[in-house]
C-alpha positions in Angstrom: 73.2 80.5 108.2 76.6 79.0 108.1 79.0 79.4 105.2 82.2 77.4 105.7 83.7 77.8 102.2 83.3 81.1 100.3 84.4 81.3 96.7 85.5 84.7 95.5 86.0 85.0 91.7 88.1 88.0 90.8 89.1 89.4 87.4 91.8 91.7 88.5 89.7 94.9 88.2 89.1 97.4 90.9 85.4 96.9 90.4 85.6 93.2 91.2 87.6 94.0 94.3 84.8 96.1 95.7 83.2 92.8 96.8 86.1 92.1 99.2 84.8 94.1 102.2 81.6 92.1 101.9 83.6 88.9 101.9 85.3 90.0 105.1 81.9 90.7 106.7 80.3 87.5 105.5 83.3 85.4 106.7 83.3 87.2 110.1 79.6 86.9 110.7 79.0 83.3 109.4 82.0 81.6 110.8 83.6 80.8 107.4 86.7 78.7 107.8 87.8 78.7 104.2 88.0 81.4 101.4 89.1 80.6 97.9 90.1 83.3 95.5 89.6 82.2 91.9 90.9 83.8 88.7 90.3 82.6 85.2 93.2 82.8 82.8 91.9 81.3 79.6 94.5 80.4 76.9 95.3 82.9 74.2 94.9 81.8 70.6 96.6 84.7 68.9 100.2 85.3 68.3 102.1 88.5 67.4 104.7 88.7 64.7 107.5 91.3 64.5 108.4 93.1 61.3 111.1 90.5 60.4 108.4 87.8 60.3 109.8 86.1 63.4 107.5 85.2 66.2 107.8 88.0 68.7 106.3 86.1 71.6 105.0 82.7 71.9 101.5 81.9 73.2 103.1 79.8 75.9 105.3 82.6 77.2 102.4 85.0 77.1 100.1 82.6 79.0 102.8 81.8 81.5 103.3 85.6 82.1 99.5 86.1 82.5 99.3 83.1 85.0 102.2 84.5 87.0 100.6 87.9 87.2 97.2 86.4 88.2 98.9 84.3 90.9 100.8 87.3 92.3 97.6 89.3 92.3 95.6 86.7 94.1 98.4 86.1 96.6 98.4 89.9 97.5 94.7 89.7 98.2 95.0 86.4 100.1 97.7 87.9 102.3 95.2 90.4 103.6 92.7 87.7 104.6 95.4 85.5 106.0 96.6 88.4 108.2 93.2 88.3 109.8 93.4 84.6 110.5 91.4 83.2 107.5 92.5 80.0 105.7 92.7 81.2 102.1 93.7 79.4 99.0 94.1 80.7 95.5 93.0 78.9 92.3 93.8 79.6 88.6 91.7 78.2 85.9 92.3 77.9 82.1 88.5 78.0 81.5 86.5 81.1 80.6 85.3 82.9 83.7 81.8 81.5 84.1 82.9 78.0 83.3 85.8 78.3 85.7 83.5 79.3 88.5 80.9 76.5 87.8 83.7 73.9 87.4 85.2 74.8 90.7 81.8 74.7 92.5 81.1 71.3 90.9 84.3 69.8 92.1 84.7 71.5 95.5 82.3 72.0 98.3 81.4 75.7 98.1 78.7 77.1 100.4 78.6 80.6 98.9 79.9 82.5 95.9 80.5 86.2 96.3 80.8 88.1 93.0 80.8 91.6 91.7 78.9 92.4 88.5 80.3 94.9 86.1 76.7 96.0 85.4 77.1 96.0 81.6 73.9 96.7 79.6 72.9 97.0 76.0 75.4 96.1 73.3 78.3 95.7 75.8 76.4 93.0 77.6 75.4 91.3 74.3 79.0 91.3 73.1 80.8 90.4 76.3 78.0 88.4 78.0 77.5 88.4 81.7 79.6 86.0 83.8 77.4 86.8 86.8 74.2 86.0 84.9 75.6 82.7 83.7 76.7 81.7 87.2 73.4 82.7 88.8 71.4 80.8 86.3 73.2 77.5 86.6 75.1 77.4 89.9 73.8 75.0 92.6 75.4 77.1 95.4 74.0 80.4 96.7 75.4 83.5 94.9 75.9 86.8 96.6 75.9 89.4 93.8 77.4 92.8 94.5 77.0 95.7 92.1 80.1 98.0 92.6 80.2 101.7 92.4 81.6 103.0 89.1 83.9 106.0 89.0 82.3 107.5 86.0 
């Protein structure tokens, strides 16, 4: 099977990064010519106030900082793939994670999504939901789901 364009959603966690060796293997063995690293940075709707009542940080400043950190993070990972000769692009989305992935797939030609699941269960899964589950249920592209090793 040929996968030309692999989408790799990352949330900045070491657990999510455990999928990266698999992305390397898939790209090497399937002839992938393009890898996209995606990070969702949804807007923040809370503000913090200092004791004098003045706005301590604005939502815009906070969001800009988060986007810059996410961009730097993705660029560090992209550099590793680029050093091996892969064409890698990074994408930031202001949508929630599952919606960001599905939106990207809908608007770009993606042959495969590789995603790590955090493996939440019980109340944690109910409260936070499962990005991976939402993507697998709706996504028209194949999804490679990797369950990372937890350091418990």
